[in-house]
ChimeraX commands (.cxc) that place a marker at each C-alpha (Angstrom):
marker #1 position 7.40,-13.25,-24.73 radius 0.5
marker #1 position 9.09,-10.58,-22.63 radius 0.5
marker #1 position 12.36,-8.87,-23.35 radius 0.5
marker #1 position 14.32,-9.33,-20.14 radius 0.5
marker #1 position 16.87,-6.82,-18.89 radius 0.5
marker #1 position 19.71,-9.28,-19.45 radius 0.5
marker #1 position 18.84,-9.83,-23.13 radius 0.5
marker #1 position 18.03,-6.17,-23.70 radius 0.5
marker #1 position 21.47,-5.12,-22.46 radius 0.5
marker #1 position 23.14,-7.62,-24.80 radius 0.5
marker #1 position 21.08,-6.37,-27.76 radius 0.5
marker #1 position 22.12,-2.81,-26.92 radius 0.5
marker #1 position 25.77,-3.90,-27.02 radius 0.5
marker #1 position 25.17,-5.26,-30.52 radius 0.5
marker #1 position 23.42,-2.06,-31.56 radius 0.5
marker #1 position 26.44,-0.09,-30.31 radius 0.5
marker #1 position 28.72,-2.11,-32.60 radius 0.5
marker #1 position 30.08,-4.73,-30.22 radius 0.5
marker #1 position 30.50,-8.40,-31.05 radius 0.5
marker #1 position 29.37,-10.93,-28.45 radius 0.5
marker #1 position 30.33,-14.60,-28.01 radius 0.5
marker #1 position 27.62,-16.86,-29.38 radius 0.5
marker #1 position 27.95,-18.97,-26.23 radius 0.5
marker #1 position 26.43,-16.06,-24.26 radius 0.5
marker #1 position 23.57,-15.51,-26.70 radius 0.5
marker #1 position 21.71,-18.81,-26.51 radius 0.5
marker #1 position 18.20,-17.36,-26.49 radius 0.5
marker #1 position 15.17,-18.15,-28.64 radius 0.5
marker #1 position 14.94,-14.44,-29.45 radius 0.5
marker #1 position 18.49,-14.46,-30.84 radius 0.5
marker #1 position 17.65,-17.39,-33.12 radius 0.5
marker #1 position 14.67,-15.41,-34.38 radius 0.5
marker #1 position 16.86,-12.37,-35.05 radius 0.5
marker #1 position 19.32,-14.56,-36.96 radius 0.5
marker #1 position 16.50,-16.06,-39.02 radius 0.5
marker #1 position 15.23,-12.54,-39.78 radius 0.5
marker #1 position 18.69,-11.54,-41.02 radius 0.5
marker #1 position 19.05,-8.83,-38.36 radius 0.5
marker #1 position 22.08,-10.30,-36.60 radius 0.5
marker #1 position 24.76,-12.63,-37.93 radius 0.5
marker #1 position 26.60,-15.66,-36.57 radius 0.5
marker #1 position 29.33,-16.82,-38.98 radius 0.5
marker #1 position 29.83,-20.28,-37.51 radius 0.5
marker #1 position 28.72,-22.67,-34.79 radius 0.5
marker #1 position 32.03,-23.21,-32.97 radius 0.5
marker #1 position 33.75,-20.39,-31.05 radius 0.5
marker #1 position 31.81,-17.87,-33.12 radius 0.5
marker #1 position 30.67,-14.38,-32.32 radius 0.5
marker #1 position 27.44,-12.56,-33.04 radius 0.5
marker #1 position 27.19,-9.10,-34.55 radius 0.5
marker #1 position 24.48,-6.76,-35.79 radius 0.5
marker #1 position 23.80,-6.59,-39.53 radius 0.5
marker #1 position 21.00,-4.06,-39.79 radius 0.5
marker #1 position 20.43,-1.52,-37.01 radius 0.5
marker #1 position 17.29,-0.15,-38.66 radius 0.5
marker #1 position 15.73,-3.61,-38.88 radius 0.5
marker #1 position 16.62,-4.26,-35.23 radius 0.5
marker #1 position 14.78,-1.08,-34.20 radius 0.5
marker #1 position 11.79,-2.12,-36.32 radius 0.5
marker #1 position 11.81,-5.63,-34.82 radius 0.5
marker #1 position 11.83,-4.28,-31.25 radius 0.5
marker #1 position 9.02,-1.87,-32.07 radius 0.5
marker #1 position 6.82,-4.52,-33.73 radius 0.5
marker #1 position 7.41,-7.30,-31.20 radius 0.5
marker #1 position 7.79,-5.38,-27.95 radius 0.5
marker #1 position 6.53,-1.84,-28.66 radius 0.5
marker #1 position 10.01,-0.59,-27.74 radius 0.5
marker #1 position 10.90,2.64,-29.53 radius 0.5
marker #1 position 14.12,3.29,-27.64 radius 0.5
marker #1 position 16.12,0.35,-26.31 radius 0.5
marker #1 position 18.25,2.53,-24.02 radius 0.5
marker #1 position 15.17,4.06,-22.38 radius 0.5
marker #1 position 13.65,0.61,-21.95 radius 0.5
marker #1 position 16.77,-0.66,-20.18 radius 0.5
marker #1 position 16.94,2.43,-17.98 radius 0.5
marker #1 position 13.30,1.96,-16.93 radius 0.5
marker #1 position 13.88,-1.71,-16.06 radius 0.5
marker #1 position 16.95,-0.88,-13.98 radius 0.5
marker #1 position 15.38,2.02,-12.12 radius 0.5
marker #1 position 13.95,0.78,-8.80 radius 0.5
marker #1 position 11.61,3.78,-8.72 radius 0.5
marker #1 position 9.99,2.99,-12.08 radius 0.5
marker #1 position 6.19,2.86,-12.06 radius 0.5
marker #1 position 3.89,0.88,-14.31 radius 0.5
marker #1 position 3.24,4.13,-16.16 radius 0.5
marker #1 position 6.99,4.46,-16.83 radius 0.5
marker #1 position 7.11,0.93,-18.24 radius 0.5
marker #1 position 4.07,1.50,-20.45 radius 0.5
marker #1 position 5.72,4.64,-21.80 radius 0.5
marker #1 position 8.78,2.70,-23.02 radius 0.5
marker #1 position 7.23,-0.67,-23.90 radius 0.5
marker #1 position 3.41,-0.34,-23.95 radius 0.5
marker #1 position 3.29,-3.24,-21.48 radius 0.5
marker #1 position 2.90,-2.61,-17.75 radius 0.5
marker #1 position 3.91,-6.23,-17.09 radius 0.5
marker #1 position 7.29,-5.96,-18.81 radius 0.5
marker #1 position 8.76,-5.49,-15.35 radius 0.5
marker #1 position 7.50,-6.89,-12.07 radius 0.5
marker #1 position 6.60,-3.76,-10.13 radius 0.5
marker #1 position 5.11,-3.81,-6.68 radius 0.5
marker #1 position 2.36,-1.20,-6.75 radius 0.5
marker #1 position 0.53,-2.12,-3.54 radius 0.5
marker #1 position 2.79,-1.34,-0.62 radius 0.5
marker #1 position 2.17,-0.27,2.97 radius 0.5
marker #1 position 0.19,-1.65,5.89 radius 0.5
marker #1 position -3.03,-1.38,7.88 radius 0.5
marker #1 position -3.46,0.80,10.96 radius 0.5
marker #1 position -6.32,0.97,13.44 radius 0.5
marker #1 position -7.20,2.81,16.64 radius 0.5
marker #1 position -10.02,3.21,19.15 radius 0.5
marker #1 position -9.04,6.84,19.80 radius 0.5
marker #1 position -7.91,9.71,17.53 radius 0.5
marker #1 position -4.15,9.48,16.92 radius 0.5
marker #1 position -2.17,12.50,15.76 radius 0.5
marker #1 position 0.34,12.04,12.97 radius 0.5
marker #1 position 1.76,13.65,9.85 radius 0.5
marker #1 position 1.58,12.16,6.37 radius 0.5
marker #1 position 3.93,13.57,3.76 radius 0.5
marker #1 position 4.36,16.67,5.91 radius 0.5
marker #1 position 0.63,17.36,6.44 radius 0.5
marker #1 position -1.30,16.85,9.67 radius 0.5
marker #1 position -3.23,13.58,9.65 radius 0.5
marker #1 position -5.57,12.14,12.28 radius 0.5
marker #1 position -5.96,8.38,12.49 radius 0.5
marker #1 position -9.54,7.69,13.61 radius 0.5
marker #1 position -11.14,4.80,11.68 radius 0.5
marker #1 position -14.85,4.15,12.11 radius 0.5
marker #1 position -15.50,0.90,13.99 radius 0.5
marker #1 position -15.55,-1.90,11.48 radius 0.5
marker #1 position -13.08,-0.21,9.14 radius 0.5
marker #1 position -9.29,0.06,8.99 radius 0.5
marker #1 position -7.02,2.64,7.42 radius 0.5
marker #1 position -4.33,1.63,4.93 radius 0.5
marker #1 position -1.11,3.67,4.90 radius 0.5
marker #1 position 0.37,3.56,1.41 radius 0.5
marker #1 position 3.05,6.29,1.60 radius 0.5
marker #1 position 4.47,4.84,4.80 radius 0.5
marker #1 position 7.84,6.50,4.16 radius 0.5
marker #1 position 6.18,9.84,4.92 radius 0.5
marker #1 position 4.01,8.66,7.82 radius 0.5
marker #1 position 5.06,9.87,11.28 radius 0.5
marker #1 position 2.93,9.33,14.43 radius 0.5
marker #1 position 3.11,11.81,17.30 radius 0.5
marker #1 position 6.08,11.27,19.62 radius 0.5
marker #1 position 3.95,10.02,22.55 radius 0.5
marker #1 position 2.31,7.25,20.50 radius 0.5
marker #1 position 3.28,3.62,21.12 radius 0.5
marker #1 position 3.02,1.38,18.06 radius 0.5
marker #1 position 1.26,-1.86,18.98 radius 0.5
marker #1 position 1.79,-4.69,16.50 radius 0.5
marker #1 position -1.09,-7.17,16.52 radius 0.5
marker #1 position -0.40,-10.68,15.32 radius 0.5
marker #1 position -3.93,-11.94,14.60 radius 0.5
marker #1 position -6.67,-10.28,12.48 radius 0.5
marker #1 position -9.53,-10.83,14.95 radius 0.5
marker #1 position -7.73,-8.89,17.67 radius 0.5
marker #1 position -6.99,-6.14,15.16 radius 0.5
marker #1 position -10.69,-5.96,14.30 radius 0.5
marker #1 position -12.05,-5.85,17.87 radius 0.5
marker #1 position -9.87,-3.20,19.47 radius 0.5
marker #1 position -12.75,-1.70,21.43 radius 0.5
marker #1 position -12.99,-4.92,23.45 radius 0.5
marker #1 position -9.31,-4.76,24.36 radius 0.5
marker #1 position -8.95,-1.15,25.46 radius 0.5
marker #1 position -8.56,-2.32,29.04 radius 0.5
marker #1 position -5.17,-3.77,28.13 radius 0.5
marker #1 position -3.63,-0.48,27.03 radius 0.5
marker #1 position -4.86,2.13,29.51 radius 0.5
marker #1 position -1.36,3.40,30.31 radius 0.5
marker #1 position -0.27,4.19,26.71 radius 0.5
marker #1 position -1.50,6.02,23.61 radius 0.5
marker #1 position -1.60,3.12,21.16 radius 0.5
marker #1 position -1.64,3.03,17.38 radius 0.5
marker #1 position -2.30,-0.52,16.23 radius 0.5
marker #1 position -0.64,-2.01,13.16 radius 0.5
marker #1 position -1.21,-5.37,11.51 radius 0.5
marker #1 position 1.46,-7.74,10.20 radius 0.5
marker #1 position -1.08,-9.06,7.68 radius 0.5
marker #1 position -1.09,-9.44,4.79 radius 0.5
marker #1 position 2.23,-11.13,5.49 radius 0.5
marker #1 position 3.88,-10.12,2.23 radius 0.5
marker #1 position 3.65,-6.50,3.42 radius 0.5
marker #1 position 5.42,-7.21,6.71 radius 0.5
marker #1 position 8.77,-5.94,5.38 radius 0.5
marker #1 position 7.17,-2.56,4.80 radius 0.5
marker #1 position 6.05,-2.55,8.41 radius 0.5
marker #1 position 9.49,-3.52,9.71 radius 0.5
marker #1 position 11.15,-0.92,7.49 radius 0.5
marker #1 position 8.79,1.77,8.76 radius 0.5
marker #1 position 9.25,0.83,12.40 radius 0.5
marker #1 position 13.01,1.21,12.00 radius 0.5
marker #1 position 12.58,4.68,10.50 radius 0.5
marker #1 position 10.53,6.21,13.34 radius 0.5
marker #1 position 11.55,6.92,16.97 radius 0.5
marker #1 position 8.37,5.55,18.58 radius 0.5
marker #1 position 8.43,2.55,20.91 radius 0.5
marker #1 position 6.99,-0.73,19.67 radius 0.5
marker #1 position 4.88,-3.15,21.71 radius 0.5
marker #1 position 4.23,-6.60,20.25 radius 0.5
marker #1 position 0.84,-8.13,21.03 radius 0.5
marker #1 position 0.79,-11.74,19.86 radius 0.5
marker #1 position 0.11,-15.32,20.85 radius 0.5
marker #1 position 1.60,-16.59,24.11 radius 0.5
marker #1 position 3.49,-19.52,22.69 radius 0.5
marker #1 position 6.82,-20.23,21.03 radius 0.5
marker #1 position 5.52,-19.26,17.58 radius 0.5
marker #1 position 4.32,-15.87,18.84 radius 0.5
marker #1 position 7.62,-15.19,20.58 radius 0.5
marker #1 position 9.47,-16.26,17.43 radius 0.5
marker #1 position 7.49,-13.81,15.28 radius 0.5
marker #1 position 8.36,-11.02,17.69 radius 0.5
marker #1 position 12.05,-11.94,17.87 radius 0.5
marker #1 position 12.61,-12.65,14.18 radius 0.5
marker #1 position 10.38,-10.09,12.48 radius 0.5
marker #1 position 10.51,-7.12,14.84 radius 0.5
marker #1 position 12.78,-7.13,17.88 radius 0.5
marker #1 position 15.96,-7.91,15.98 radius 0.5
marker #1 position 15.46,-4.75,13.91 radius 0.5
marker #1 position 14.37,-2.44,16.73 radius 0.5
marker #1 position 16.44,-3.47,19.72 radius 0.5
marker #1 position 15.51,-1.84,23.01 radius 0.5
marker #1 position 12.61,0.13,21.49 radius 0.5
marker #1 position 10.67,-3.14,21.18 radius 0.5
marker #1 position 8.97,-5.11,23.94 radius 0.5
marker #1 position 6.54,-8.02,24.18 radius 0.5
marker #1 position 3.15,-7.38,25.77 radius 0.5
marker #1 position 2.50,-9.82,28.62 radius 0.5
marker #1 position -0.73,-9.52,30.69 radius 0.5
marker #1 position -0.22,-9.32,34.44 radius 0.5
marker #1 position -2.29,-12.47,34.96 radius 0.5
marker #1 position -0.63,-14.57,32.26 radius 0.5
marker #1 position 0.02,-17.34,34.80 radius 0.5
marker #1 position -3.71,-17.82,35.41 radius 0.5
marker #1 position -4.58,-17.43,31.72 radius 0.5
marker #1 position -2.17,-20.14,30.62 radius 0.5
marker #1 position -3.16,-22.40,33.49 radius 0.5
marker #1 position -6.91,-22.15,32.85 radius 0.5
marker #1 position -7.16,-21.55,29.08 radius 0.5
marker #1 position -3.88,-22.73,27.56 radius 0.5
marker #1 position -3.51,-25.56,25.05 radius 0.5
marker #1 position -1.19,-28.48,25.75 radius 0.5
marker #1 position -1.37,-29.51,22.10 radius 0.5
marker #1 position 0.05,-26.17,21.05 radius 0.5
marker #1 position 2.99,-26.63,23.39 radius 0.5
marker #1 position 3.59,-30.19,22.20 radius 0.5
marker #1 position 3.64,-29.41,18.47 radius 0.5
marker #1 position 5.69,-26.22,18.58 radius 0.5
marker #1 position 9.44,-26.00,18.70 radius 0.5
marker #1 position 11.42,-23.00,19.87 radius 0.5
marker #1 position 12.33,-21.04,16.73 radius 0.5
marker #1 position 14.31,-18.27,18.39 radius 0.5
marker #1 position 17.52,-17.82,20.34 radius 0.5
marker #1 position 16.73,-17.72,24.05 radius 0.5
marker #1 position 20.14,-16.22,24.77 radius 0.5
marker #1 position 19.17,-13.10,22.84 radius 0.5
marker #1 position 16.25,-12.39,25.16 radius 0.5
marker #1 position 16.91,-9.69,27.74 radius 0.5
marker #1 position 13.31,-8.76,28.61 radius 0.5
marker #1 position 12.40,-9.98,32.07 radius 0.5
marker #1 position 8.68,-10.23,31.26 radius 0.5
marker #1 position 9.40,-12.33,28.20 radius 0.5
marker #1 position 11.77,-14.61,30.08 radius 0.5
marker #1 position 9.10,-15.03,32.76 radius 0.5
marker #1 position 6.53,-15.84,30.07 radius 0.5
marker #1 position 8.74,-18.59,28.65 radius 0.5
marker #1 position 9.17,-19.97,32.16 radius 0.5
marker #1 position 5.37,-20.09,32.67 radius 0.5
marker #1 position 4.84,-21.71,29.24 radius 0.5
marker #1 position 7.25,-24.46,30.26 radius 0.5
marker #1 position 5.68,-24.68,33.71 radius 0.5
marker #1 position 2.20,-25.52,32.39 radius 0.5
marker #1 position 3.40,-26.94,29.06 radius 0.5
marker #1 position 0.71,-24.88,27.34 radius 0.5
marker #1 position 0.38,-22.16,24.72 radius 0.5
marker #1 position -2.35,-19.52,24.49 radius 0.5
marker #1 position -4.02,-17.69,21.58 radius 0.5
marker #1 position -4.20,-13.93,22.02 radius 0.5
marker #1 position -7.84,-13.95,20.86 radius 0.5
marker #1 position -8.81,-15.06,24.37 radius 0.5
marker #1 position -8.14,-11.52,25.59 radius 0.5
marker #1 position -11.07,-10.27,23.51 radius 0.5
marker #1 position -13.38,-12.33,25.74 radius 0.5
marker #1 position -11.65,-12.67,29.08 radius 0.5
marker #1 position -11.08,-9.35,30.88 radius 0.5
marker #1 position -9.08,-8.89,34.02 radius 0.5
marker link #1:1,2 radius 0.2
marker link #1:2,3 radius 0.2
marker link #1:3,4 radius 0.2
marker link #1:4,5 radius 0.2
marker link #1:5,6 radius 0.2
marker link #1:6,7 radius 0.2
marker link #1:7,8 radius 0.2
marker link #1:8,9 radius 0.2
marker link #1:9,10 radius 0.2
marker link #1:10,11 radius 0.2
marker link #1:11,12 radius 0.2
marker link #1:12,13 radius 0.2
marker link #1:13,14 radius 0.2
marker link #1:14,15 radius 0.2
marker link #1:15,16 radius 0.2
marker link #1:16,17 radius 0.2
marker link #1:17,18 radius 0.2
marker link #1:18,19 radius 0.2
marker link #1:19,20 radius 0.2
marker link #1:20,21 radius 0.2
marker link #1:21,22 radius 0.2
marker link #1:22,23 radius 0.2
marker link #1:23,24 radius 0.2
marker link #1:24,25 radius 0.2
marker link #1:25,26 radius 0.2
marker link #1:26,27 radius 0.2
marker link #1:27,28 radius 0.2
marker link #1:28,29 radius 0.2
marker link #1:29,30 radius 0.2
marker link #1:30,31 radius 0.2
marker link #1:31,32 radius 0.2
marker link #1:32,33 radius 0.2
marker link #1:33,34 radius 0.2
marker link #1:34,35 radius 0.2
marker link #1:35,36 radius 0.2
marker link #1:36,37 radius 0.2
marker link #1:37,38 radius 0.2
marker link #1:38,39 radius 0.2
marker link #1:39,40 radius 0.2
marker link #1:40,41 radius 0.2
marker link #1:41,42 radius 0.2
marker link #1:42,43 radius 0.2
marker link #1:43,44 radius 0.2
marker link #1:44,45 radius 0.2
marker link #1:45,46 radius 0.2
marker link #1:46,47 radius 0.2
marker link #1:47,48 radius 0.2
marker link #1:48,49 radius 0.2
marker link #1:49,50 radius 0.2
marker link #1:50,51 radius 0.2
marker link #1:51,52 radius 0.2
marker link #1:52,53 radius 0.2
marker link #1:53,54 radius 0.2
marker link #1:54,55 radius 0.2
marker link #1:55,56 radius 0.2
marker link #1:56,57 radius 0.2
marker link #1:57,58 radius 0.2
marker link #1:58,59 radius 0.2
marker link #1:59,60 radius 0.2
marker link #1:60,61 radius 0.2
marker link #1:61,62 radius 0.2
marker link #1:62,63 radius 0.2
marker link #1:63,64 radius 0.2
marker link #1:64,65 radius 0.2
marker link #1:65,66 radius 0.2
marker link #1:66,67 radius 0.2
marker link #1:67,68 radius 0.2
marker link #1:68,69 radius 0.2
marker link #1:69,70 radius 0.2
marker link #1:70,71 radius 0.2
marker link #1:71,72 radius 0.2
marker link #1:72,73 radius 0.2
marker link #1:73,74 radius 0.2
marker link #1:74,75 radius 0.2
marker link #1:75,76 radius 0.2
marker link #1:76,77 radius 0.2
marker link #1:77,78 radius 0.2
marker link #1:78,79 radius 0.2
marker link #1:79,80 radius 0.2
marker link #1:80,81 radius 0.2
marker link #1:81,82 radius 0.2
marker link #1:82,83 radius 0.2
marker link #1:83,84 radius 0.2
marker link #1:84,85 radius 0.2
marker link #1:85,86 radius 0.2
marker link #1:86,87 radius 0.2
marker link #1:87,88 radius 0.2
marker link #1:88,89 radius 0.2
marker link #1:89,90 radius 0.2
marker link #1:90,91 radius 0.2
marker link #1:91,92 radius 0.2
marker link #1:92,93 radius 0.2
marker link #1:93,94 radius 0.2
marker link #1:94,95 radius 0.2
marker link #1:95,96 radius 0.2
marker link #1:96,97 radius 0.2
marker link #1:97,98 radius 0.2
marker link #1:98,99 radius 0.2
marker link #1:99,100 radius 0.2
marker link #1:100,101 radius 0.2
marker link #1:101,102 radius 0.2
marker link #1:102,103 radius 0.2
marker link #1:103,104 radius 0.2
marker link #1:104,105 radius 0.2
marker link #1:105,106 radius 0.2
marker link #1:106,107 radius 0.2
marker link #1:107,108 radius 0.2
marker link #1:108,109 radius 0.2
marker link #1:109,110 radius 0.2
marker link #1:110,111 radius 0.2
marker link #1:111,112 radius 0.2
marker link #1:112,113 radius 0.2
marker link #1:113,114 radius 0.2
marker link #1:114,115 radius 0.2
marker link #1:115,116 radius 0.2
marker link #1:116,117 radius 0.2
marker link #1:117,118 radius 0.2
marker link #1:118,119 radius 0.2
marker link #1:119,120 radius 0.2
marker link #1:120,121 radius 0.2
marker link #1:121,122 radius 0.2
marker link #1:122,123 radius 0.2
marker link #1:123,124 radius 0.2
marker link #1:124,125 radius 0.2
marker link #1:125,126 radius 0.2
marker link #1:126,127 radius 0.2
marker link #1:127,128 radius 0.2
marker link #1:128,129 radius 0.2
marker link #1:129,130 radius 0.2
marker link #1:130,131 radius 0.2
marker link #1:131,132 radius 0.2
marker link #1:132,133 radius 0.2
marker link #1:133,134 radius 0.2
marker link #1:134,135 radius 0.2
marker link #1:135,136 radius 0.2
marker link #1:136,137 radius 0.2
marker link #1:137,138 radius 0.2
marker link #1:138,139 radius 0.2
marker link #1:139,140 radius 0.2
marker link #1:140,141 radius 0.2
marker link #1:141,142 radius 0.2
marker link #1:142,143 radius 0.2
marker link #1:143,144 radius 0.2
marker link #1:144,145 radius 0.2
marker link #1:145,146 radius 0.2
marker link #1:146,147 radius 0.2
marker link #1:147,148 radius 0.2
marker link #1:148,149 radius 0.2
marker link #1:149,150 radius 0.2
marker link #1:150,151 radius 0.2
marker link #1:151,152 radius 0.2
marker link #1:152,153 radius 0.2
marker link #1:153,154 radius 0.2
marker link #1:154,155 radius 0.2
marker link #1:155,156 radius 0.2
marker link #1:156,157 radius 0.2
marker link #1:157,158 radius 0.2
marker link #1:158,159 radius 0.2
marker link #1:159,160 radius 0.2
marker link #1:160,161 radius 0.2
marker link #1:161,162 radius 0.2
marker link #1:162,163 radius 0.2
marker link #1:163,164 radius 0.2
marker link #1:164,165 radius 0.2
marker link #1:165,166 radius 0.2
marker link #1:166,167 radius 0.2
marker link #1:167,168 radius 0.2
marker link #1:168,169 radius 0.2
marker link #1:169,170 radius 0.2
marker link #1:170,171 radius 0.2
marker link #1:171,172 radius 0.2
marker link #1:172,173 radius 0.2
marker link #1:173,174 radius 0.2
marker link #1:174,175 radius 0.2
marker link #1:175,176 radius 0.2
marker link #1:176,177 radius 0.2
marker link #1:177,178 radius 0.2
marker link #1:178,179 radius 0.2
marker link #1:179,180 radius 0.2
marker link #1:180,181 radius 0.2
marker link #1:181,182 radius 0.2
marker link #1:182,183 radius 0.2
marker link #1:183,184 radius 0.2
marker link #1:184,185 radius 0.2
marker link #1:185,186 radius 0.2
marker link #1:186,187 radius 0.2
marker link #1:187,188 radius 0.2
marker link #1:188,189 radius 0.2
marker link #1:189,190 radius 0.2
marker link #1:190,191 radius 0.2
marker link #1:191,192 radius 0.2
marker link #1:192,193 radius 0.2
marker link #1:193,194 radius 0.2
marker link #1:194,195 radius 0.2
marker link #1:195,196 radius 0.2
marker link #1:196,197 radius 0.2
marker link #1:197,198 radius 0.2
marker link #1:198,199 radius 0.2
marker link #1:199,200 radius 0.2
marker link #1:200,201 radius 0.2
marker link #1:201,202 radius 0.2
marker link #1:202,203 radius 0.2
marker link #1:203,204 radius 0.2
marker link #1:204,205 radius 0.2
marker link #1:205,206 radius 0.2
marker link #1:206,207 radius 0.2
marker link #1:207,208 radius 0.2
marker link #1:208,209 radius 0.2
marker link #1:209,210 radius 0.2
marker link #1:210,211 radius 0.2
marker link #1:211,212 radius 0.2
marker link #1:212,213 radius 0.2
marker link #1:213,214 radius 0.2
marker link #1:214,215 radius 0.2
marker link #1:215,216 radius 0.2
marker link #1:216,217 radius 0.2
marker link #1:217,218 radius 0.2
marker link #1:218,219 radius 0.2
marker link #1:219,220 radius 0.2
marker link #1:220,221 radius 0.2
marker link #1:221,222 radius 0.2
marker link #1:222,223 radius 0.2
marker link #1:223,224 radius 0.2
marker link #1:224,225 radius 0.2
marker link #1:225,226 radius 0.2
marker link #1:226,227 radius 0.2
marker link #1:227,228 radius 0.2
marker link #1:228,229 radius 0.2
marker link #1:229,230 radius 0.2
marker link #1:230,231 radius 0.2
marker link #1:231,232 radius 0.2
marker link #1:232,233 radius 0.2
marker link #1:233,234 radius 0.2
marker link #1:234,235 radius 0.2
marker link #1:235,236 radius 0.2
marker link #1:236,237 radius 0.2
marker link #1:237,238 radius 0.2
marker link #1:238,239 radius 0.2
marker link #1:239,240 radius 0.2
marker link #1:240,241 radius 0.2
marker link #1:241,242 radius 0.2
marker link #1:242,243 radius 0.2
marker link #1:243,244 radius 0.2
marker link #1:244,245 radius 0.2
marker link #1:245,246 radius 0.2
marker link #1:246,247 radius 0.2
marker link #1:247,248 radius 0.2
marker link #1:248,249 radius 0.2
marker link #1:249,250 radius 0.2
marker link #1:250,251 radius 0.2
marker link #1:251,252 radius 0.2
marker link #1:252,253 radius 0.2
marker link #1:253,254 radius 0.2
marker link #1:254,255 radius 0.2
marker link #1:255,256 radius 0.2
marker link #1:256,257 radius 0.2
marker link #1:257,258 radius 0.2
marker link #1:258,259 radius 0.2
marker link #1:259,260 radius 0.2
marker link #1:260,261 radius 0.2
marker link #1:261,262 radius 0.2
marker link #1:262,263 radius 0.2
marker link #1:263,264 radius 0.2
marker link #1:264,265 radius 0.2
marker link #1:265,266 radius 0.2
marker link #1:266,267 radius 0.2
marker link #1:267,268 radius 0.2
marker link #1:268,269 radius 0.2
marker link #1:269,270 radius 0.2
marker link #1:270,271 radius 0.2
marker link #1:271,272 radius 0.2
marker link #1:272,273 radius 0.2
marker link #1:273,274 radius 0.2
marker link #1:274,275 radius 0.2
marker link #1:275,276 radius 0.2
marker link #1:276,277 radius 0.2
marker link #1:277,278 radius 0.2
marker link #1:278,279 radius 0.2
marker link #1:279,280 radius 0.2
marker link #1:280,281 radius 0.2
marker link #1:281,282 radius 0.2
marker link #1:282,283 radius 0.2
marker link #1:283,284 radius 0.2
marker link #1:284,285 radius 0.2
view
């Protein structure tokens, strides 16, 4: 059993001498405290609850929850910056509060990329077959001339060396939107830096929707969708009609101002096909 913030705050009110309506204290823990003679409820109708023995309450919290100081426990639960170590210090249980300890996102590159990390110079240059994970993304700043390229699918993120031909005119740092539960970190970081963002995803309605809904709406004109110059031929020769048939547009076409993206949508409708970005690992142009 965990002592939630809501119940802990009510217990602190009792400890501080307040009386609380019984109707707001319908918890199994409260019934246990009544049975132990620590708090008192005089009746069952329109009654209030009050503390009987402060010392016994402190002992109960220590024995059942390893809480030595209820105020410190509440403060730690309310503090968004609390770590698991902070929670253990006040409750001897790192799981007393759901704390996200694994934040950040993956980066990759086929060339050395200059950056700073927490104020120190940092070169991004992963060995082929490995990625680098940026944990302290709040302090991660790529060089000003770097374009951030967001890759939708893991296989493309893995085989960058086979796709260098696509990005000859920029200095790219590649980021991955996977694992998906980290994608908010990525979006938050992209909003905090001045670098341009280029989205490299599938050439179908789902891929465009990911770009529009997860990235472009936060970054505005700094974001653009990567469209190969020969997308017409690629969709015509390698596209999937099934993908077109099963997907529905999940974005607002009226929001789109990018000419290349509007042209892409036109070509998708023209051939009634969608295309996986993985093809560009194999087919060079």
